[in-house]
C-alpha positions in Angstrom: 174.4 152.0 -27.2 170.6 152.0 -26.5 169.0 153.1 -29.4 165.9 155.5 -29.4 162.6 153.9 -29.8 161.1 154.7 -33.0 157.6 156.5 -33.2 156.0 155.6 -35.6 154.6 158.6 -38.1 151.0 158.1 -37.1 151.3 158.6 -34.1 153.0 161.8 -34.3 150.5 163.2 -36.6 147.5 161.7 -34.1 149.6 163.9 -31.4 149.8 166.9 -33.8 146.4 166.8 -34.6 144.9 166.4 -30.8 147.5 169.4 -30.1 145.2 171.7 -32.6 142.3 171.2 -31.4 143.5 172.0 -27.9 144.0 175.2 -29.1 141.5 175.9 -31.2 138.6 174.8 -28.6 138.4 176.1 -25.0 136.1 173.3 -23.8 137.4 169.8 -23.6 135.3 167.2 -22.3 136.2 163.3 -21.5 133.9 160.2 -22.0 134.2 157.3 -21.3 133.3 154.6 -24.0 134.2 151.2 -22.8 130.4 151.0 -22.7 129.1 153.4 -25.2 128.0 151.8 -29.0 130.1 152.9 -31.7 126.2 154.2 -33.7 125.9 156.3 -30.5 129.0 158.3 -30.8 128.5 158.0 -34.7 124.9 159.4 -33.9 126.0 162.5 -31.5 128.9 163.3 -34.3 126.5 164.2 -36.5 123.8 166.4 -34.0 126.7 168.3 -32.7 128.6 168.6 -36.1 129.7 172.1 -36.7 129.9 172.6 -32.6 131.7 169.8 -31.6 134.8 167.3 -32.0 135.1 164.0 -31.1 138.5 162.2 -30.9 138.9 158.5 -29.7 142.6 158.2 -29.6 145.0 156.0 -27.5 145.6 157.1 -23.5 149.3 157.6 -24.6 148.7 159.5 -27.1 146.6 162.0 -25.7 148.1 162.4 -22.8 151.5 163.1 -24.5 149.5 165.7 -26.6 148.3 167.4 -23.0 151.7 167.3 -22.3 152.9 169.1 -25.2 150.2 171.5 -25.2 151.0 172.1 -21.3 154.4 173.5 -22.5 153.4 175.3 -25.4 150.1 177.4 -23.9 151.2 177.4 -19.7 147.7 176.7 -19.2 146.3 175.8 -16.1 145.4 172.3 -15.1 146.4 170.0 -17.5 148.3 168.0 -15.6 144.5 167.4 -13.6 143.0 166.6 -16.7 145.6 164.2 -18.0 144.8 162.2 -14.6 141.1 161.9 -15.3 141.1 159.9 -18.8 140.0 156.2 -18.5 141.5 153.6 -20.8 139.3 154.1 -23.0 137.8 157.4 -23.5 137.1 160.1 -26.8 138.2 163.9 -25.4 135.4 165.9 -26.6 136.6 169.2 -27.6 133.9 172.4 -28.2 133.3 176.2 -28.0 129.7 174.9 -26.8 129.0 175.8 -23.4 130.0 172.3 -21.3 126.4 172.7 -19.3 124.5 173.2 -22.5 126.4 169.9 -23.9 126.0 168.3 -21.5 122.1 168.8 -21.3 122.3 167.6 -25.1 123.6 164.5 -23.9 121.7 163.4 -21.2 118.7 164.7 -23.9 120.0 161.8 -26.7 119.6 158.6 -24.4 119.8 155.1 -26.2 117.9 151.8 -25.2 120.5 149.2 -26.0 120.5 145.4 -26.0 121.5 143.6 -22.6 125.6 142.8 -23.1 126.2 138.9 -22.7 127.9 137.8 -19.9 127.2 141.1 -17.5 125.2 141.8 -15.2 122.1 143.6 -15.5 121.1 147.0 -14.4 117.3 146.6 -15.0 114.8 144.4 -15.0 114.5 142.4 -19.0 110.7 142.0 -19.6 109.3 140.4 -23.2 106.5 141.8 -24.1 103.4 139.7 -25.3 102.6 139.7 -29.0 104.0 138.9 -32.2 107.7 138.4 -32.6 107.9 138.4 -36.5 109.8 135.4 -35.9 109.1 132.6 -38.3 108.6 128.7 -36.6 111.3 126.6 -36.6 114.0 126.3 -34.0 113.8 129.7 -33.1 111.2 128.9 -31.0 113.0 125.9 -28.8 115.1 129.0 -28.3 112.6 130.9 -26.7 111.3 128.5 -24.8 114.4 127.0 -23.8 117.1 129.6 -23.0 114.2 132.4 -22.2 111.7 130.7 -20.7 109.0 132.1 -22.7 105.4 131.0 -23.0 104.8 131.3 -26.9 102.2 129.9 -29.5 102.4 129.8 -33.6 100.0 132.4 -35.1 99.8 132.6 -39.0 102.9 131.4 -39.4 105.2 133.4 -36.6 105.8 133.3 -32.8 104.1 135.3 -30.6 104.8 135.6 -26.7 102.0 134.1 -25.0 102.1 136.9 -21.9 104.3 140.1 -20.8 107.1 137.8 -19.2 110.7 138.9 -17.1 113.3 137.3 -18.3 116.2 138.4 -15.7 115.7 140.6 -12.7 118.3 143.5 -11.5 121.1 142.0 -10.9 120.6 138.9 -12.5 123.6 137.7 -15.0 123.1 137.9 -19.1 124.8 134.9 -20.2 126.1 134.4 -24.0 123.3 132.6 -25.3 120.4 134.7 -23.4 121.8 137.9 -24.7 121.7 136.8 -28.0 118.3 135.4 -28.3 116.8 138.7 -26.8 118.8 141.0 -29.0 117.2 139.2 -31.6 113.9 139.7 -30.2 114.5 143.2 -30.6 114.7 144.2 -26.6 116.8 146.6 -25.9 116.1 147.1 -22.4 119.0 149.5 -21.0 119.8 152.5 -21.1 122.7 153.9 -22.2 124.0 157.8 -22.1 127.4 159.4 -23.1 128.3 161.0 -20.0 130.9 163.4 -19.4 133.7 162.1 -17.2 135.4 165.1 -16.7 135.7 168.5 -18.4 138.4 171.2 -18.7 137.6 174.7 -19.5 140.4 177.3 -20.5 142.6 176.3 -18.1 139.0 175.9 -15.2 138.2 172.3 -14.1 134.5 171.3 -14.4 134.5 167.6 -12.4 131.4 165.5 -12.9 129.9 166.0 -9.8 129.4 169.9 -10.6 128.7 168.8 -14.0 125.7 166.6 -13.3 124.3 168.4 -9.8 120.8 169.0 -9.1 120.6 172.6 -9.7 116.9 173.1 -8.3 117.8 171.4 -5.1 121.1 173.4 -4.9 118.8 176.6 -4.9 116.8 175.2 -2.4 120.3 174.0 -0.1 121.4 177.1 -1.1 118.5 179.5 0.3 117.9 177.9 3.4 121.5 177.4 4.4 121.9 181.5 4.0 118.9 182.4 5.6 119.9 180.4 9.0 123.1 182.2 8.5 121.2 185.5 9.0 119.4 183.9 11.7 122.6 183.2 13.5 123.6 186.6 12.9 120.8 188.2 14.6 120.9 185.8 17.9 124.1 187.0 18.3 125.2 188.1 21.9 126.1 191.5 21.4 124.4 194.2 19.8 126.1 198.1 18.5 123.7 200.4 18.3 124.9 202.8 16.5 125.3 199.8 13.8 121.8 199.4 13.7 121.2 200.8 10.0 124.2 198.8 8.2 123.4 195.7 10.1 119.9 196.3 8.1 121.0 197.6 4.9 123.8 194.9 4.9 121.7 192.2 5.5 119.4 193.3 2.9 122.0 194.2 0.2 123.7 190.5 1.0 119.9 188.8 0.1 119.4 190.7 -2.6 122.7 189.7 -4.3 122.7 185.9 -3.6 118.5 186.0 -4.6 119.8 187.5 -7.8 122.3 185.1 -8.4 120.5 182.2 -7.9 116.6 183.1 -8.3 116.5 186.0 -10.8 114.6 187.6 -8.1 115.2 189.9 -4.9 113.4 191.7 -2.2 112.9 195.0 -1.3 114.6 196.9 1.4 112.3 198.8 3.5 111.8 202.8 2.8 112.3 204.5 5.3 108.8 207.1 6.0 109.2 210.8 6.9 107.9 211.0 10.3 107.1 213.7 12.3 108.4 213.4 16.0 107.5 215.7 18.8 110.1 217.1 19.9 109.1 217.2 23.4 108.6 213.1 23.4 109.8 212.1 27.1 113.1 209.8 26.4 110.6 206.9 28.3 108.9 206.5 25.2 111.9 206.3 23.2 113.8 203.8 25.4 110.0 201.9 24.8 110.5 202.1 21.3 110.7 198.4 19.5 113.4 197.7 16.9 116.0 196.1 16.0 117.8 196.1 18.8 115.3 193.9 20.7 116.4 190.9 18.7 119.6 191.5 20.7 118.7 192.7 24.0 
């Protein structure tokens, strides 16, 4: 007889806690923490206290909690949320608008030291000036490991000139990373980034959250104007629908402009013009109007 595997109480408690968070907050953001420092997470927790809850748990427990919450709530797209949780992640529960949450993350970047045995994504420079380090064995580390031009002044080690120790794409070994950290060099930008988000049944992928809205507005306006151009170049035209064409084009353009840009265009106002009843039919036929665009 196969015995059922015993689940430790702390795991059951964690699953229950996660389920409660799902019930109490409508938005869930998934952030990957493999390359994020603990201090950075703690700083963001303090900044968003009362607005968001960061919960780092084992992936297996996160998935169990999602499954349990799905059964209890019948909410949509929870399976898709589960498939977008990486190995090392934190779930951020909040009622805060997800786009505002993303903005807070973007506005609070950290600069961190190069990690050992990793490729640097940026050039690494050591600036000229006083390192504040006392003379001794350290100077040989600066000279031999990083090949820095040094001098002694007032019993401290100085760097003679701005020096690039690594180019973008270079490998940073353990010794180099240790000396750079000793010098206080933190050249790498570190941002907490939302990998995937779920909002009360709706999913918001990373590419939507981080979309360039200004470029989107420009692209949308261009595409819409092109669509109108195609409409007026169609090879057929119904004279009796002329006013409908105009009203529809202006109405739809105003709606889209209001949604995207917060402004609209004014529809042309028809003026009361008295027409001589004896005006000839030939003159009417020669009148230039929107029908000419289709003929």
